[in-house]
A tleap script that builds the chain and sets N, CA, C and O, in Angstrom:
source leaprc.protein.ff14SB
mol = sequence {
  NMET THR LYS LEU VAL LYS VAL GLN ASP ALA
  LYS ALA ASN LEU SER GLN LEU ILE ARG GLU
  ALA GLU ALA GLY GLU THR VAL ILE VAL THR
  ARG HIE GLY LYS PRO THR VAL ARG LEU ALA
  VAL VAL GLU PRO GLU PRO GLU THR GLY PRO
  VAL ARG MET ALA ILE GLU ALA PHE ARG ASN
  VAL PRO LYS GLY ASP ILE GLU PHE GLU ARG
  ASP ARG THR PRO TRP GLY GLU MET ASP LEU
  ASP PHE CASP
}
set mol.1.N position { 1.329 -23.570 -8.646 }
set mol.1.CA position { 2.225 -24.387 -9.718 }
set mol.1.C position { 4.180 -23.589 -8.952 }
set mol.1.O position { 4.840 -22.730 -9.536 }
set mol.2.N position { 4.419 -24.011 -8.117 }
set mol.2.CA position { 6.236 -24.232 -7.923 }
set mol.2.C position { 6.927 -24.091 -9.231 }
set mol.2.O position { 7.100 -25.079 -9.945 }
set mol.3.N position { 7.391 -22.720 -9.628 }
set mol.3.CA position { 8.960 -22.855 -10.651 }
set mol.3.C position { 9.781 -22.668 -9.626 }
set mol.3.O position { 9.882 -21.660 -8.927 }
set mol.4.N position { 10.277 -23.517 -9.567 }
set mol.4.CA position { 11.984 -23.436 -9.731 }
set mol.4.C position { 12.769 -22.502 -11.165 }
set mol.4.O position { 12.627 -22.207 -12.351 }
set mol.5.N position { 13.677 -22.349 -9.936 }
set mol.5.CA position { 15.139 -21.545 -11.371 }
set mol.5.C position { 16.401 -21.295 -10.067 }
set mol.5.O position { 16.471 -21.239 -8.840 }
set mol.6.N position { 17.130 -21.213 -11.072 }
set mol.6.CA position { 18.512 -20.334 -11.132 }
set mol.6.C position { 18.695 -19.635 -10.506 }
set mol.6.O position { 17.864 -18.758 -10.742 }
set mol.7.N position { 19.389 -19.301 -9.622 }
set mol.7.CA position { 20.189 -18.067 -9.725 }
set mol.7.C position { 20.451 -17.413 -11.029 }
set mol.7.O position { 19.916 -16.414 -11.510 }
set mol.8.N position { 21.474 -18.253 -11.548 }
set mol.8.CA position { 22.042 -17.701 -12.894 }
set mol.8.C position { 20.793 -16.873 -14.192 }
set mol.8.O position { 20.958 -15.784 -14.741 }
set mol.9.N position { 19.038 -18.299 -14.459 }
set mol.9.CA position { 18.728 -17.821 -14.365 }
set mol.9.C position { 17.425 -16.393 -13.600 }
set mol.9.O position { 16.400 -15.839 -13.998 }
set mol.10.N position { 17.860 -16.371 -12.977 }
set mol.10.CA position { 16.367 -15.921 -12.493 }
set mol.10.C position { 17.308 -13.794 -12.843 }
set mol.10.O position { 17.148 -12.660 -13.295 }
set mol.11.N position { 18.134 -14.677 -12.212 }
set mol.11.CA position { 19.060 -12.826 -13.019 }
set mol.11.C position { 19.268 -12.538 -14.039 }
set mol.11.O position { 19.839 -11.495 -14.357 }
set mol.12.N position { 18.812 -13.482 -14.883 }
set mol.12.CA position { 17.899 -12.536 -17.096 }
set mol.12.C position { 16.736 -12.377 -16.515 }
set mol.12.O position { 16.382 -11.219 -16.293 }
set mol.13.N position { 16.048 -13.247 -16.211 }
set mol.13.CA position { 15.289 -13.630 -16.795 }
set mol.13.C position { 14.177 -12.439 -15.178 }
set mol.13.O position { 13.037 -12.885 -15.052 }
set mol.14.N position { 14.527 -11.055 -14.069 }
set mol.14.CA position { 13.539 -11.164 -13.287 }
set mol.14.C position { 12.047 -10.816 -13.470 }
set mol.14.O position { 10.975 -11.148 -12.963 }
set mol.15.N position { 12.524 -9.930 -14.507 }
set mol.15.CA position { 11.742 -8.569 -14.669 }
set mol.15.C position { 9.830 -9.913 -15.634 }
set mol.15.O position { 8.633 -9.626 -15.666 }
set mol.16.N position { 10.658 -11.313 -16.220 }
set mol.16.CA position { 9.792 -12.226 -16.357 }
set mol.16.C position { 9.198 -13.257 -14.697 }
set mol.16.O position { 8.040 -13.669 -14.629 }
set mol.17.N position { 9.839 -13.412 -13.978 }
set mol.17.CA position { 9.545 -13.536 -13.052 }
set mol.17.C position { 9.059 -12.825 -11.742 }
set mol.17.O position { 8.636 -13.309 -10.693 }
set mol.18.N position { 9.224 -11.715 -12.075 }
set mol.18.CA position { 7.790 -10.685 -11.093 }
set mol.18.C position { 7.274 -11.218 -11.578 }
set mol.18.O position { 7.248 -12.396 -11.222 }
set mol.19.N position { 6.073 -10.630 -13.312 }
set mol.19.CA position { 5.160 -10.961 -13.372 }
set mol.19.C position { 4.383 -12.222 -12.924 }
set mol.19.O position { 3.202 -12.054 -12.620 }
set mol.20.N position { 4.805 -13.222 -12.862 }
set mol.20.CA position { 5.157 -14.820 -13.249 }
set mol.20.C position { 4.353 -14.768 -11.098 }
set mol.20.O position { 3.249 -15.125 -10.684 }
set mol.21.N position { 5.331 -14.286 -10.481 }
set mol.21.CA position { 5.125 -14.179 -8.912 }
set mol.21.C position { 3.613 -13.178 -8.963 }
set mol.21.O position { 2.462 -13.607 -8.889 }
set mol.22.N position { 3.910 -12.217 -9.063 }
set mol.22.CA position { 2.093 -10.988 -9.575 }
set mol.22.C position { 1.247 -11.814 -9.763 }
set mol.22.O position { 0.422 -11.737 -8.853 }
set mol.23.N position { 0.850 -13.050 -10.904 }
set mol.23.CA position { -0.075 -13.312 -11.388 }
set mol.23.C position { -0.843 -14.889 -10.529 }
set mol.23.O position { -1.875 -15.491 -10.825 }
set mol.24.N position { 0.334 -15.204 -9.231 }
set mol.24.CA position { -0.320 -16.116 -8.593 }
set mol.24.C position { 1.377 -17.360 -7.709 }
set mol.24.O position { 1.865 -17.685 -6.626 }
set mol.25.N position { 1.519 -17.516 -8.970 }
set mol.25.CA position { 2.270 -18.347 -10.252 }
set mol.25.C position { 3.408 -17.752 -8.748 }
set mol.25.O position { 3.789 -16.599 -8.549 }
set mol.26.N position { 3.797 -19.364 -7.657 }
set mol.26.CA position { 4.801 -19.757 -7.001 }
set mol.26.C position { 6.292 -19.868 -7.381 }
set mol.26.O position { 6.785 -20.953 -7.691 }
set mol.27.N position { 7.160 -18.459 -7.342 }
set mol.27.CA position { 8.499 -18.885 -7.913 }
set mol.27.C position { 9.492 -19.463 -6.680 }
set mol.27.O position { 8.844 -20.147 -5.888 }
set mol.28.N position { 10.328 -19.391 -6.482 }
set mol.28.CA position { 10.914 -20.121 -6.232 }
set mol.28.C position { 12.716 -19.943 -6.607 }
set mol.28.O position { 13.021 -20.560 -7.627 }
set mol.29.N position { 13.922 -19.182 -5.908 }
set mol.29.CA position { 15.272 -19.203 -6.357 }
set mol.29.C position { 15.941 -20.303 -5.751 }
set mol.29.O position { 15.812 -20.540 -4.550 }
set mol.30.N position { 16.849 -21.181 -6.725 }
set mol.30.CA position { 17.598 -21.960 -6.320 }
set mol.30.C position { 19.321 -22.302 -5.881 }
set mol.30.O position { 19.742 -21.494 -6.709 }
set mol.31.N position { 19.758 -22.487 -5.665 }
set mol.31.CA position { 21.075 -22.101 -5.175 }
set mol.31.C position { 22.154 -23.135 -4.498 }
set mol.31.O position { 22.406 -23.532 -3.360 }
set mol.32.N position { 22.773 -23.405 -6.148 }
set mol.32.CA position { 23.889 -25.402 -6.446 }
set mol.32.C position { 22.783 -25.779 -5.391 }
set mol.32.O position { 23.200 -25.726 -4.234 }
set mol.33.N position { 20.735 -26.354 -5.612 }
set mol.33.CA position { 19.865 -26.906 -6.186 }
set mol.33.C position { 19.071 -26.895 -5.047 }
set mol.33.O position { 18.058 -27.591 -4.969 }
set mol.34.N position { 19.508 -26.043 -4.018 }
set mol.34.CA position { 18.588 -25.297 -3.069 }
set mol.34.C position { 17.704 -24.737 -2.594 }
set mol.34.O position { 18.392 -23.965 -1.927 }
set mol.35.N position { 16.708 -24.459 -2.363 }
set mol.35.CA position { 15.596 -23.310 -2.601 }
set mol.35.C position { 16.512 -22.621 -1.486 }
set mol.35.O position { 17.262 -23.181 -0.687 }
set mol.36.N position { 16.201 -20.997 -1.676 }
set mol.36.CA position { 16.991 -19.433 -1.300 }
set mol.36.C position { 15.400 -19.155 -0.312 }
set mol.36.O position { 14.837 -19.256 0.779 }
set mol.37.N position { 15.307 -18.745 -1.727 }
set mol.37.CA position { 14.202 -17.120 -2.014 }
set mol.37.C position { 13.517 -17.669 -2.924 }
set mol.37.O position { 13.667 -18.389 -3.912 }
set mol.38.N position { 12.689 -17.127 -2.318 }
set mol.38.CA position { 10.420 -16.749 -2.653 }
set mol.38.C position { 10.191 -16.221 -3.226 }
set mol.38.O position { 9.280 -15.466 -2.885 }
set mol.39.N position { 10.717 -16.068 -4.574 }
set mol.39.CA position { 9.484 -14.962 -5.028 }
set mol.39.C position { 8.192 -14.010 -4.537 }
set mol.39.O position { 7.527 -14.196 -5.556 }
set mol.40.N position { 7.380 -13.160 -3.754 }
set mol.40.CA position { 5.885 -12.630 -2.890 }
set mol.40.C position { 5.960 -11.682 -3.938 }
set mol.40.O position { 6.699 -11.280 -4.836 }
set mol.41.N position { 4.234 -11.415 -3.112 }
set mol.41.CA position { 3.568 -9.847 -3.971 }
set mol.41.C position { 3.632 -9.678 -2.728 }
set mol.41.O position { 3.800 -10.705 -2.071 }
set mol.42.N position { 3.539 -8.547 -2.081 }
set mol.42.CA position { 4.049 -7.451 -1.207 }
set mol.42.C position { 2.510 -6.600 -0.895 }
set mol.42.O position { 2.148 -5.492 -1.292 }
set mol.43.N position { 1.784 -7.633 -0.006 }
set mol.43.CA position { 0.674 -7.113 1.100 }
set mol.43.C position { 0.739 -5.269 0.834 }
set mol.43.O position { 1.794 -4.636 0.853 }
set mol.44.N position { -0.060 -4.913 0.696 }
set mol.44.CA position { -0.001 -3.440 1.389 }
set mol.44.C position { -0.398 -2.939 2.513 }
set mol.44.O position { -1.591 -3.219 2.631 }
set mol.45.N position { -0.164 -2.565 3.073 }
set mol.45.CA position { 0.660 -1.927 4.363 }
set mol.45.C position { -1.241 -1.666 4.426 }
set mol.45.O position { -1.712 -1.452 3.309 }
set mol.46.N position { -2.163 -1.674 5.464 }
set mol.46.CA position { -3.322 -0.708 6.479 }
set mol.46.C position { -2.916 0.452 6.048 }
set mol.46.O position { -1.691 0.470 6.173 }
set mol.47.N position { -3.333 1.528 5.563 }
set mol.47.CA position { -3.392 3.739 6.440 }
set mol.47.C position { -3.188 2.892 7.768 }
set mol.47.O position { -3.742 1.875 8.186 }
set mol.48.N position { -2.002 3.846 8.357 }
set mol.48.CA position { -2.806 3.940 10.184 }
set mol.48.C position { -2.449 5.114 10.600 }
set mol.48.O position { -2.217 5.195 11.806 }
set mol.49.N position { -2.273 6.553 9.628 }
set mol.49.CA position { -2.341 7.657 9.438 }
set mol.49.C position { -3.904 8.260 10.258 }
set mol.49.O position { -5.106 8.000 10.308 }
set mol.50.N position { -2.606 9.483 10.958 }
set mol.50.CA position { -3.825 10.422 11.487 }
set mol.50.C position { -5.453 10.721 11.263 }
set mol.50.O position { -6.532 10.879 11.835 }
set mol.51.N position { -4.829 10.678 10.084 }
set mol.51.CA position { -5.417 10.620 8.797 }
set mol.51.C position { -6.970 9.483 8.909 }
set mol.51.O position { -8.115 9.932 8.971 }
set mol.52.N position { -6.745 8.530 8.909 }
set mol.52.CA position { -7.219 6.961 9.438 }
set mol.52.C position { -6.899 6.122 9.824 }
set mol.52.O position { -6.472 4.997 9.565 }
set mol.53.N position { -7.461 7.618 11.506 }
set mol.53.CA position { -7.328 7.019 12.677 }
set mol.53.C position { -8.424 7.254 12.043 }
set mol.53.O position { -9.193 6.385 11.634 }
set mol.54.N position { -8.600 8.804 11.889 }
set mol.54.CA position { -10.003 9.865 12.540 }
set mol.54.C position { -11.068 8.433 11.466 }
set mol.54.O position { -11.955 7.641 11.785 }
set mol.55.N position { -10.571 8.643 10.578 }
set mol.55.CA position { -12.586 8.207 10.201 }
set mol.55.C position { -13.407 6.688 10.401 }
set mol.55.O position { -14.464 6.088 10.207 }
set mol.56.N position { -11.716 6.573 11.069 }
set mol.56.CA position { -11.938 4.925 11.353 }
set mol.56.C position { -12.905 5.065 12.915 }
set mol.56.O position { -13.768 4.375 13.457 }
set mol.57.N position { -12.082 6.571 13.288 }
set mol.57.CA position { -13.512 6.760 14.543 }
set mol.57.C position { -13.814 7.387 14.762 }
set mol.57.O position { -13.440 8.045 15.732 }
set mol.58.N position { -15.010 7.733 13.783 }
set mol.58.CA position { -16.043 8.857 12.841 }
set mol.58.C position { -16.990 7.520 12.608 }
set mol.58.O position { -18.085 7.523 13.171 }
set mol.59.N position { -16.704 6.641 11.986 }
set mol.59.CA position { -16.776 5.010 12.009 }
set mol.59.C position { -18.307 4.497 12.735 }
set mol.59.O position { -19.512 4.312 12.566 }
set mol.60.N position { -16.944 4.436 13.833 }
set mol.60.CA position { -17.652 3.740 15.418 }
set mol.60.C position { -18.691 4.643 15.009 }
set mol.60.O position { -19.389 4.295 14.056 }
set mol.61.N position { -18.946 5.914 15.654 }
set mol.61.CA position { -19.654 7.047 16.380 }
set mol.61.C position { -20.555 6.395 15.751 }
set mol.61.O position { -20.457 6.244 14.533 }
set mol.62.N position { -22.360 5.517 16.973 }
set mol.62.CA position { -23.464 5.367 16.422 }
set mol.62.C position { -24.443 6.720 15.931 }
set mol.62.O position { -24.977 7.632 16.562 }
set mol.63.N position { -24.391 6.396 14.653 }
set mol.63.CA position { -25.633 7.478 13.872 }
set mol.63.C position { -27.111 7.769 15.350 }
set mol.63.O position { -27.924 7.144 16.032 }
set mol.64.N position { -26.587 9.177 15.078 }
set mol.64.CA position { -27.643 10.192 15.595 }
set mol.64.C position { -26.711 10.771 17.006 }
set mol.64.O position { -27.307 11.239 17.976 }
set mol.65.N position { -25.599 10.696 16.974 }
set mol.65.CA position { -24.908 11.351 18.964 }
set mol.65.C position { -24.443 11.874 18.818 }
set mol.65.O position { -23.904 12.399 19.793 }
set mol.66.N position { -24.056 12.410 17.334 }
set mol.66.CA position { -22.701 12.992 17.207 }
set mol.66.C position { -23.751 14.713 16.344 }
set mol.66.O position { -24.230 14.922 15.230 }
set mol.67.N position { -23.710 15.085 16.930 }
set mol.67.CA position { -24.010 16.834 16.145 }
set mol.67.C position { -22.643 17.406 15.531 }
set mol.67.O position { -21.614 17.162 16.161 }
set mol.68.N position { -22.573 18.023 14.550 }
set mol.68.CA position { -21.247 18.811 13.745 }
set mol.68.C position { -22.566 20.589 12.859 }
set mol.68.O position { -23.642 20.710 12.272 }
set mol.69.N position { -21.616 21.338 13.291 }
set mol.69.CA position { -21.709 23.041 13.686 }
set mol.69.C position { -21.011 23.266 12.853 }
set mol.69.O position { -20.296 22.333 12.488 }
set mol.70.N position { -20.896 24.375 12.268 }
set mol.70.CA position { -20.749 25.122 11.904 }
set mol.70.C position { -19.838 26.513 12.285 }
set mol.70.O position { -20.401 27.317 13.029 }
set mol.71.N position { -17.991 26.954 11.654 }
set mol.71.CA position { -17.966 27.261 12.767 }
set mol.71.C position { -17.968 28.521 11.193 }
set mol.71.O position { -17.800 28.245 10.005 }
set mol.72.N position { -18.181 29.637 11.736 }
set mol.72.CA position { -18.936 30.638 10.767 }
set mol.72.C position { -18.031 31.864 11.689 }
set mol.72.O position { -18.656 32.882 11.989 }
set mol.73.N position { -16.675 31.753 12.090 }
set mol.73.CA position { -15.496 32.933 12.235 }
set mol.73.C position { -14.986 32.985 10.524 }
set mol.73.O position { -14.616 32.324 9.553 }
set mol.74.N position { -15.405 34.758 11.227 }
set mol.74.CA position { -14.108 34.934 9.844 }
set mol.74.C position { -13.258 34.904 9.819 }
set mol.74.O position { -12.741 35.493 10.768 }
set mol.75.N position { -12.038 34.104 8.580 }
set mol.75.CA position { -11.470 34.127 8.339 }
set mol.75.C position { -10.061 35.012 8.356 }
set mol.75.O position { -8.886 34.649 8.401 }
set mol.76.N position { -11.006 37.035 8.273 }
set mol.76.CA position { -9.837 37.516 8.343 }
set mol.76.C position { -10.247 38.440 7.006 }
set mol.76.O position { -10.954 38.145 6.042 }
set mol.77.N position { -9.448 39.807 7.360 }
set mol.77.CA position { -9.386 40.580 6.521 }
set mol.77.C position { -8.044 40.148 4.636 }
set mol.77.O position { -6.868 40.214 4.277 }
set mol.78.N position { -8.735 39.950 4.380 }
set mol.78.CA position { -7.327 39.669 2.855 }
set mol.78.C position { -7.489 41.163 2.083 }
set mol.78.O position { -8.460 41.824 1.715 }
set mol.79.N position { -5.609 41.398 2.018 }
set mol.79.CA position { -5.943 42.479 1.217 }
set mol.79.C position { -5.158 41.968 0.286 }
set mol.79.O position { -4.291 41.107 0.427 }
set mol.80.N position { -5.709 42.896 -1.307 }
set mol.80.CA position { -5.203 42.099 -2.301 }
set mol.80.C position { -4.989 43.357 -2.845 }
set mol.80.O position { -5.843 44.242 -2.905 }
set mol.81.N position { -4.102 43.415 -3.151 }
set mol.81.CA position { -3.438 45.006 -3.732 }
set mol.81.C position { -2.852 44.977 -4.819 }
set mol.81.O position { -1.661 45.093 -4.530 }
set mol.82.N position { -2.968 44.881 -6.073 }
set mol.82.CA position { -1.882 43.704 -6.794 }
set mol.82.C position { -0.617 45.489 -7.641 }
set mol.82.O position { -0.249 45.491 -8.815 }
set mol.83.N position { -0.323 46.501 -6.771 }
set mol.83.CA position { 0.387 47.617 -7.600 }
set mol.83.C position { 2.204 47.241 -7.084 }
set mol.83.O position { 3.127 47.921 -7.532 }
savepdb mol mol.pdb
quit
């Protein structure tokens, strides 16, 4: 269902209109009786950072074609003097 709302009413009831848009209702704000703006839910953008890219790369590797070996190199000596 589409709900038409005047700008003045939208300013006074913005929180309620946002809740209605989040619930799936189409909310259109009008100015001088003409549709001007539509309230819409923002869809989250897919993650495209380096971690997400690495995860996707590993998902596409056929099983059995990759081997992992633990790096047993010592991290070095740690000095824990609390004096």
